[in-house]
C-alpha positions in Angstrom: -17.1 -18.5 6.2 -18.8 -19.8 3.0 -20.9 -16.8 2.2 -21.8 -16.0 -1.1 -19.7 -12.9 -1.1 -16.9 -15.1 0.0 -16.6 -17.1 -3.4 -13.7 -15.7 -4.6 -11.8 -16.4 -1.3 -13.4 -20.0 -1.3 -11.7 -20.6 -5.0 -8.6 -19.4 -3.7 -8.2 -21.6 -0.4 -9.2 -24.4 -2.8 -6.4 -23.6 -5.4 -3.8 -23.1 -2.4 -4.8 -26.3 -0.8 -4.4 -28.5 -4.4 -0.5 -27.0 -4.5 0.3 -27.1 -1.0 0.1 -23.0 -0.4 -0.1 -21.7 3.4 -1.9 -18.6 4.3 0.3 -15.7 5.9 -1.0 -12.6 7.3 0.9 -9.8 5.4 -0.1 -6.1 5.9 -3.9 -5.7 4.9 -4.4 -9.0 3.1 -3.6 -12.8 3.9 -1.0 -14.2 1.0 -0.2 -17.7 0.0 2.9 -18.3 -2.3 2.0 -21.3 -4.6 3.6 -22.8 -7.9 1.8 -24.0 -10.8 3.4 -25.4 -13.7 6.8 -24.1 -12.8 5.1 -20.6 -12.2 5.4 -19.1 -8.7 2.0 -17.0 -8.1 0.9 -14.9 -5.1 -2.6 -15.7 -4.0 -4.2 -12.7 -2.1 -7.2 -12.5 0.2 -7.7 -8.8 1.1 -8.5 -8.4 5.0 -9.9 -5.0 4.4 -13.7 -4.0 4.4 -15.1 -6.1 1.4 -15.7 -2.8 -0.6 -11.9 -1.9 -0.2 -10.6 -5.0 -1.9 -8.5 -2.5 -4.0 -6.2 -1.4 -1.0 -4.0 -4.3 -1.9 -3.2 -2.9 -5.6 -0.2 -0.5 -4.2 1.6 -3.3 -2.5 1.3 -5.5 -6.1 2.5 -2.1 -7.8 5.4 -1.9 -5.7 6.5 -5.5 -6.5 6.2 -4.6 -10.2 2.8 -6.4 -11.0 0.7 -4.5 -13.3 -3.0 -4.9 -13.9 -2.7 -7.2 -16.9 -0.9 -9.6 -14.6 -3.9 -10.0 -12.1 -6.6 -12.6 -11.9 -9.6 -11.3 -9.9 -11.8 -14.4 -8.6 -15.4 -12.7 -7.6 -18.8 -13.6 -6.8 -21.2 -12.7 -9.7 -24.8 -12.1 -9.2 -25.7 -11.8 -12.6 -25.2 -15.5 -13.1 -27.0 -18.7 -11.8 -25.2 -20.6 -9.4 -21.9 -22.2 -10.2 -21.7 -20.8 -13.8 -18.0 -19.4 -14.5 -17.2 -17.1 -16.6 -14.1 -15.2 -18.1 -14.1 -11.4 -18.5 -11.4 -8.6 -19.3 -12.1 -5.3 -18.3 -15.5 -3.6 -18.0 -17.3 -2.0 -15.3 -18.0 -3.0 -11.7 -21.6 -3.8 -12.6 -22.6 -2.7 -9.0 -20.0 -4.8 -7.5 -18.4 -2.4 -4.8 -15.2 -4.9 -4.2 -14.4 -4.5 -7.9 -15.2 -0.8 -7.6 -12.3 -0.4 -5.2 -10.0 -2.7 -7.4 -10.8 -0.5 -10.7 -10.4 3.1 -9.0 -6.8 1.4 -7.7 -5.7 -0.3 -10.9 -7.7 0.5 -13.7 -10.2 -2.1 -15.5 -7.5 -4.0 -17.3 -7.3 -7.1 -15.4 -8.8 -10.4 -16.3 -11.7 -11.7 -13.9 -13.1 -15.3 -13.2 -16.7 -14.4 -12.5 -18.4 -17.1 -10.1 -22.0 -17.2 -10.4 -24.1 -16.8 -7.0 -27.5 -16.0 -8.5 -29.6 -13.4 -7.7 -32.6 -12.8 -5.4 -35.7 -12.1 -7.1 -36.3 -9.0 -4.8 -33.4 -6.4 -5.6 -33.6 -4.9 -2.0 -32.5 -8.5 -0.6 -29.3 -8.4 -2.4 -27.2 -7.1 0.8 -28.7 -9.9 3.2 -28.2 -12.6 0.4 -24.5 -12.2 -0.6 -23.9 -12.5 3.3 -25.4 -15.4 3.7 -24.1 -19.1 3.6 -24.4 -20.8 0.3 -27.7 -22.8 0.3 -26.5 -25.3 -2.2 -25.2 -28.9 -0.6 -21.5 -28.9 0.3 -20.9 -31.5 -2.5 -22.7 -29.2 -5.2 -20.5 -26.3 -3.8 -17.0 -28.0 -3.7 -17.7 -29.4 -7.0 -18.2 -25.7 -8.5 -15.3 -24.7 -6.4 -12.9 -27.3 -7.7 -14.3 -26.3 -11.6 -13.1 -23.2 -11.0 -9.8 -24.0 -9.9 -9.5 -26.2 -12.8 -10.3 -23.2 -15.0 -7.5 -21.2 -13.3 -5.3 -24.0 -14.0 -6.1 -23.8 -17.6 -5.7 -20.2 -17.7 -2.3 -20.3 -16.0 -1.1 -22.8 -18.8 -1.9 -19.8 -21.8 -1.0 -16.9 -19.0 1.8 -18.0 -16.4 2.6 -14.4 -15.6 -0.4 -14.1 -13.7 -0.8 -13.1 -9.9 -3.8 -14.0 -8.7 -6.3 -12.0 -6.0 -9.6 -11.3 -5.3 
């Protein structure tokens, strides 16, 4: 689904496609293994309820993956469509998926925040985030590719990261 709330999944799907990754069902997630710049990466799309994304963290911890080795890719209401920003730490700012991840991993992970804009009426937010993007397909695809490019640049600096939403 190309909904605003699935922006993180769309970015991970574009990254997996660029590097020939294929998605496999594993426990409560879909997982793709890829290699970028000779560094193996785990891409994870939690298949829990959207507000329980942190449930995948225990599996990562069992593999020795710490919060500082995780990049969470997510939608961001507080940014205009297609604006992409980096952030380490901080609060969930009302994002329930992030609240779940923070509850399970702490806040020491890197975030790639993909702007989806905000409706004028805050009461419309729940429906707004579940709607498909209204931007044209080319505009959305270009923004997703820009996000993938930014992740590639990030990985040049920090190749030890596992990627998750």
